C-alpha positions in Angstrom: -40.2 -65.6 11.6 -43.1 -68.0 12.0 -43.2 -70.3 15.1 -42.5 -73.5 13.3 -39.4 -72.1 11.6 -38.1 -70.5 14.8 -38.4 -73.7 16.7 -36.8 -75.9 14.1 -33.1 -76.8 13.9 -32.7 -74.9 10.6 -29.0 -74.9 9.7 -26.9 -74.8 6.6 -24.6 -77.6 5.4 -21.3 -76.5 7.0 -19.2 -79.2 5.3 -20.5 -78.1 1.9 -19.8 -74.5 2.6 -16.3 -75.2 3.8 -15.6 -77.3 0.7 -16.8 -74.5 -1.6 -14.6 -72.0 0.2 -11.5 -74.2 -0.1 -12.3 -74.9 -3.8 -12.5 -71.2 -4.5 -9.3 -70.6 -2.6 -7.4 -72.7 -5.1 -7.9 -69.9 -7.7 -5.1 -67.5 -7.1 -3.6 -69.5 -4.2 -0.4 -68.1 -2.8 2.6 -69.9 -1.2 1.7 -68.7 2.3 -1.9 -70.1 2.0 -3.6 -66.9 1.0 -5.1 -65.6 -2.3 -4.3 -63.1 -5.0 -7.3 -62.4 -7.2 -7.0 -58.8 -8.2 -10.1 -57.3 -9.6 -10.8 -58.1 -13.3 -7.7 -60.1 -13.8 -7.8 -63.6 -15.4 -7.9 -65.1 -11.9 -10.9 -62.9 -11.0 -12.6 -64.2 -14.1 -11.9 -67.8 -13.1 -13.4 -67.2 -9.7 -16.5 -65.5 -11.3 -16.9 -68.4 -13.7 -16.8 -70.9 -10.9 -19.4 -69.0 -8.9 -21.7 -68.7 -11.9 -21.4 -72.4 -12.6 -22.3 -73.3 -9.0 -25.3 -70.9 -9.0 -26.7 -72.3 -12.3 -26.3 -75.8 -10.8 -28.4 -74.6 -7.8 -31.1 -73.5 -10.2 -30.4 -69.7 -10.2 -30.8 -67.4 -13.1 -27.8 -65.1 -13.7 -27.6 -61.5 -14.9 -24.7 -59.1 -15.1 -25.0 -55.3 -14.9 -22.8 -52.7 -16.7 -20.4 -52.5 -13.8 -19.8 -56.3 -14.0 -21.8 -57.1 -10.8 -23.2 -60.6 -10.9 -26.7 -61.4 -9.6 -27.7 -65.0 -9.0 -31.5 -65.2 -8.5 -33.6 -67.8 -6.8 -37.2 -67.1 -7.7 -39.8 -66.4 -5.0 -43.4 -67.3 -4.7 -44.3 -63.8 -5.7 -41.4 -63.1 -8.1 -42.5 -59.6 -8.9 -41.6 -58.4 -5.4 -38.3 -56.7 -4.7 -35.7 -59.3 -3.7 -33.8 -59.9 -0.5 -30.1 -59.8 -1.4 -26.9 -60.9 0.1 -23.3 -61.0 -1.2 -19.9 -59.5 -1.1 -16.8 -59.7 -3.4 -14.4 -62.2 -4.9 -11.5 -59.9 -5.6 -8.7 -59.8 -3.0 -5.7 -57.8 -1.9 -2.3 -58.7 -3.6 -1.5 -60.7 -0.4 -5.1 -61.4 0.6 -6.8 -64.2 2.5 -9.3 -67.0 1.8 -12.3 -65.5 3.6 -12.4 -61.7 3.1 -15.3 -61.1 0.7 -15.5 -64.6 -0.6 -17.2 -65.9 2.6 -20.1 -63.5 2.0 -20.5 -64.6 -1.6 -20.4 -68.4 -0.9 -22.5 -68.1 2.3 -25.2 -66.6 0.0 -24.8 -69.5 -2.3 -25.1 -71.9 0.6 -28.3 -70.2 1.7 -29.7 -70.9 -1.8 -28.5 -74.5 -1.6 -30.1 -75.0 1.8 -33.4 -73.5 0.7 -33.3 -76.0 -2.2 -32.5 -78.9 0.2 -35.6 -77.9 2.3 -37.8 -77.3 -0.7 -38.5 -74.0 1.0 -40.2 -71.4 -1.1 -39.7 -67.8 0.0 -42.4 -65.2 -0.7 -39.8 -62.9 -2.2 -37.0 -63.8 -4.6 -33.5 -64.2 -3.1 -30.4 -62.9 -4.9 -26.7 -63.5 -4.3 -24.4 -60.7 -5.4 -20.8 -60.5 -6.5 -19.6 -56.9 -6.4 -16.9 -55.7 -8.8 -13.6 -54.2 -7.3 -14.6 -54.0 -3.7 -11.0 -53.9 -2.5 -9.9 -50.9 -4.4 -6.4 -52.4 -4.7 -6.2 -52.5 -8.5 -8.7 -49.7 -9.2 -9.3 -46.9 -6.7 -11.6 -46.1 -4.9 -12.8 -49.2 -3.1 -16.4 -50.4 -3.3 -16.8 -48.6 -6.6 -19.5 -50.8 -8.0 -21.8 -50.7 -5.0 -21.1 -46.9 -5.0 -22.5 -46.8 -8.5 -25.4 -49.0 -7.5 -26.3 -46.5 -4.7 -25.8 -43.4 -6.8 -22.7 -42.2 -5.1 -20.9 -42.3 -8.4 -22.2 -42.3 -12.0 -21.6 -45.1 -14.4 -19.1 -43.2 -16.5 -16.9 -42.5 -13.4 -17.0 -46.2 -12.4 -16.1 -47.6 -15.8 -13.3 -45.0 -16.3 -11.3 -45.9 -13.2 -7.7 -46.8 -14.2 -5.1 -49.2 -12.7 -1.4 -48.2 -12.6 -1.0 -49.4 -16.2 -3.7 -47.1 -17.4 -6.3 -49.9 -18.0 -9.8 -49.0 -17.1 -12.5 -51.0 -15.4 -14.7 -50.8 -18.5 -11.9 -52.1 -20.7 -11.1 -55.0 -18.4 -14.7 -56.0 -18.0 -14.9 -56.3 -21.8 -11.7 -58.3 -21.9 -12.8 -60.9 -19.4 -16.4 -61.1 -20.7 -18.2 -59.5 -17.7 -19.3 -56.2 -19.3 -23.1 -56.8 -18.7 -26.0 -55.0 -20.3 -28.3 -54.6 -17.3 -28.6 -51.2 -15.6 -26.8 -50.7 -12.3 -29.3 -50.3 -9.5 -32.8 -51.7 -8.7 -35.3 -51.9 -5.9 -34.1 -54.0 -3.0 -36.3 -55.1 -0.1 -33.3 -55.8 2.2 -29.6 -56.5 2.0 -27.4 -58.6 4.3 -23.6 -59.1 4.2 -21.7 -61.8 6.1 -18.0 -61.0 6.6 -15.1 -61.9 8.8 -14.6 -59.3 11.5 -11.1 -58.3 10.3 -10.2 -57.4 13.8 -9.5 -59.2 17.1 -12.6 -58.4 19.3 -14.9 -61.4 18.7 -12.1 -64.0 19.2 -10.7 -62.2 22.2 -14.2 -62.0 23.9 -15.1 -65.6 22.8 -18.1 -64.4 20.9 -19.3 -66.2 17.8 -21.4 -63.5 16.1 -21.0 -59.8 15.7 -24.3 -58.0 15.2 -23.2 -55.0 13.2 -25.1 -51.9 14.1 -22.9 -49.2 12.5 -19.9 -48.6 10.3 -17.1 -46.0 10.5 -17.0 -43.1 8.2 -13.9 -42.9 5.9 -11.9 -40.3 4.1 -9.2 -41.3 1.6 -6.6 -38.9 0.3 -3.9 -38.9 -2.4 -1.1 -36.5 -1.7 1.7 -35.4 -4.0 4.7 -33.6 -2.5 7.1 -31.9 -4.9 10.5 -30.6 -4.1 13.6 -30.8 -6.3 15.8 -33.8 -6.9 19.5 -33.0 -6.8 22.8 -34.7 -6.0 23.1 -36.2 -2.5 26.7 -35.2 -2.1 27.3 -31.6 -3.3 23.9 -30.2 -2.1 24.1 -28.6 1.3 21.6 -29.7 3.9 20.2 -26.1 4.3 19.6 -25.8 0.5 17.6 -28.9 0.0 14.0 -29.2 -1.0 13.7 -32.9 0.0 10.2 -34.2 -0.8 10.8 -37.4 1.2 11.6 -35.4 4.3 8.3 -33.6 3.9 6.5 -36.8 3.3 8.1 -38.4 6.3 6.8 -35.6 8.5 3.4 -36.0 7.0 3.4 -39.7 7.9 4.2 -38.8 11.5 1.4 -36.1 11.4 -1.1 -38.7 10.2 -0.2 -41.0 13.1 -0.5 -38.2 15.6 -3.9 -37.2 14.4 -5.1 -40.8 14.8 -3.7 -41.0 18.4 -5.3 -37.7 19.3 -8.7 -39.0 18.5 -8.4 -42.4 20.2 -9.8 -44.9 20.9 -12.0 -45.0 17.8 -10.0 -43.1 15.2 -7.7 -44.9 12.7 -5.2 -43.0 10.6 -3.0 -44.8 8.1 -0.4 -44.0 5.3 -0.6 -47.2 3.2 1.3 -46.3 0.1 4.5 -44.3 -0.5 6.1 -43.8 -4.0 9.4 -41.9 -4.1 10.8 -40.4 -7.3 13.4 -40.9 -8.7 14.1 -43.5 -5.9 17.8 -43.5 -6.4 20.3 -44.0 -3.5 22.3 -40.9 -4.2 19.6 -38.5 -5.4 17.6 -36.2 -3.0 14.0 -37.2 -3.7 12.1 -34.6 -5.8 8.6 -36.0 -5.5 6.7 -38.3 -3.3 3.2 -39.7 -3.7 1.4 -41.1 -0.7 -2.1 -42.2 0.4 -3.9 -41.4 3.6 -6.8 -43.3 5.2 -8.9 -41.7 8.0 -11.7 -43.5 9.8 -14.0 -42.7 12.7 -17.6 -43.5 13.6 -18.5 -39.8 14.1 -18.6 -37.4 11.2 -17.7 -34.4 13.2 -14.5 -36.0 14.3 -13.6 -37.0 10.7 -14.1 -33.3 9.8 -11.7 -32.2 12.6 -9.1 -34.8 11.5 -9.4 -33.4 7.9 -8.8 -29.9 9.2 -5.7 -30.9 11.2 -4.3 -32.8 8.2 -4.6 -29.9 5.8 -3.2 -27.4 8.3 -0.3 -29.7 9.2 0.6 -30.3 5.5 0.6 -26.6 4.9 3.0 -26.0 7.8 5.3 -28.9 6.9 5.6 -28.1 3.2 6.0 -24.4 3.9 9.0 -24.8 6.1 10.9 -26.9 3.6 9.8 -25.0 0.5 7.8 -27.8 -1.1 4.7 -27.8 -3.3 1.7 -29.9 -2.4 -1.4 -31.4 -4.0 -4.0 -33.0 -1.7 -6.9 -34.8 -3.4 -9.8 -36.1 -1.3 -10.7 -39.1 -3.5 -13.1 -41.0 -1.3 -15.5 -40.1 1.5 -18.6 -41.5 3.1 -20.2 -40.6 6.3 -20.6 -43.0 9.3 -23.4 -45.5 8.7 -26.2 -46.7 11.0 -27.7 -49.8 9.7 -31.5 -50.5 9.5 -33.1 -51.4 12.8 -35.3 -54.1 11.4 -32.5 -55.8 9.7 -30.3 -55.6 12.8 -33.2 -57.1 14.8 -33.5 -59.9 12.3 -29.8 -60.7 12.7 -30.0 -60.5 16.5 -33.1 -62.7 16.7 -31.6 -65.3 14.5 -28.4 -65.3 16.6 -30.4 -65.7 19.9 -32.7 -68.5 18.4 -29.6 -70.5 17.5 -28.0 -69.9 20.9 -24.8 -68.3 19.6 -22.8 -65.9 21.8 -22.8 -62.5 20.3 -22.2 -58.7 20.8 -23.1 -55.5 19.0 -20.3 -54.1 16.9 -19.2 -51.1 14.8 -17.4 -52.1 11.6 -14.0 -50.5 11.3 -13.7 -51.5 7.6 -15.7 -50.3 4.7 -18.0 -52.8 3.0 -20.4 -52.8 0.1 -23.2 -53.0 2.7 -22.3 -49.4 3.6 -23.3 -48.1 0.2 -26.3 -50.5 0.1 -27.6 -48.9 3.3 -28.2 -45.7 1.3 -30.8 -47.4 -0.9 -32.2 -50.4 1.0 -32.6 -51.7 4.6 -29.3 -53.2 5.3 -27.3 -54.9 8.1 -24.2 -57.1 8.5 -23.1 -60.3 10.3 -19.6 -60.7 11.6 -17.7 -63.9 12.5 -14.3 -64.0 14.1 -11.0 -64.4 12.3 -8.0 -65.9 14.0 -5.9 -63.3 15.8 -7.9 -60.6 14.1 -5.7 -60.8 11.0 -7.0 -59.9 7.6 -5.6 -58.4 4.3 -2.9 -61.0 4.9 -2.1 -64.4 3.5 -2.3 -66.0 6.9 -5.9 -64.8 7.3 -7.9 -67.7 8.8 -11.2 -68.7 10.3 -12.6 -71.8 11.9 -15.2 -73.9 10.0 -17.6 -73.7 13.0 -17.5 -69.9 12.9 -18.3 -69.5 9.2 -21.1 -72.1 9.6 -22.6 -70.2 12.5 -22.5 -66.9 10.6 -24.2 -68.5 7.6 -26.8 -70.1 9.9 -27.7 -66.6 11.1 -27.7 -65.2 7.6 -30.1 -67.9 6.4 -32.6 -67.2 9.2 -32.4 -63.4 8.8 -32.9 -63.7 5.1 -35.9 -66.0 5.4 -37.4 -63.6 8.0 -37.2 -60.8 5.5 -37.9 -62.8 2.3 -41.0 -64.4 3.9 -42.8 -61.1 4.1 -45.0 -60.0 1.2 -45.5 -56.4 2.5 
């Protein structure tokens, strides 16, 4: 960063950013103050349309790729150079909050607006991204579109993902008008993502900025346990093949595996579907999901081994059948040292309290790190709560994070090499 810029009071318009966040939050607003904009629903389309309108008003050109990812481009002095990108997602959990994902999108827009206010011309173009289906709530797996961008999945796989009604991503992109023609993937000079922490550390330690150096690896599983449904009254206890009993023991197994690899491991059963789900029928089949996370790949491998061995033992004792599908896996991520340094330098220049952090959640930046120099910026969220309608953040926190994002992006976009 040049001396004049580093010494200036270069900051975004915090009031404008907050107003944009609150305006977007009206789309899919819930009674408890959160948001429900599931991927590729009509509400997601409304959010996308608003973002596109705002970006055009800021002088950006818009393109959409075949996975429905939106790119809003502010031209650079040398517009043939690879861009510096930022962005996140607009889709939410069914009971999501107002900041998860959307902050990273609208912070990028605010960077563009601030550069316009300053008449500042970057050497490289700057692009703000909206990724399709980051949450993985409607279509599994999560982060599917950045995964396609990074080559972790092919386009056919991405477009063919189905929701519980059998509708595919490709069909729903066509329906809402966001099935673009551009190829997925391009050269990127650097990528930054601003996000709420989604945990309690920054607020508890009274730090304003998290300089994200690493991200945990993840394994997602879908497990089907099959026994035999039968009458709850006449069937003796020792003759039952109770799928829910097996599933319950697997839930306990998952929890024990997480505790055995504390303090960094996380192990969660997030979904449980019981069939036939009748009060006087012994369950014949259970579907469940498992989520393992750890910043060391060797530990993730050991957690996987213990899970499979434990499921074998549990189902064997009850006489159950099992099907374990590993549907999502990526190794722990170490972000780019130069991008981390840009974030840290911007934070220190602005005088914000900060600490280095490992991300416990998956983000599109994790896939982007496979194809471009990448880093993340975290800001606190109140009580560390996210994926919840009461998710909240203070205006000064989101402004501080966007101030850091602005400077880090200028530092990278100002370089022609």
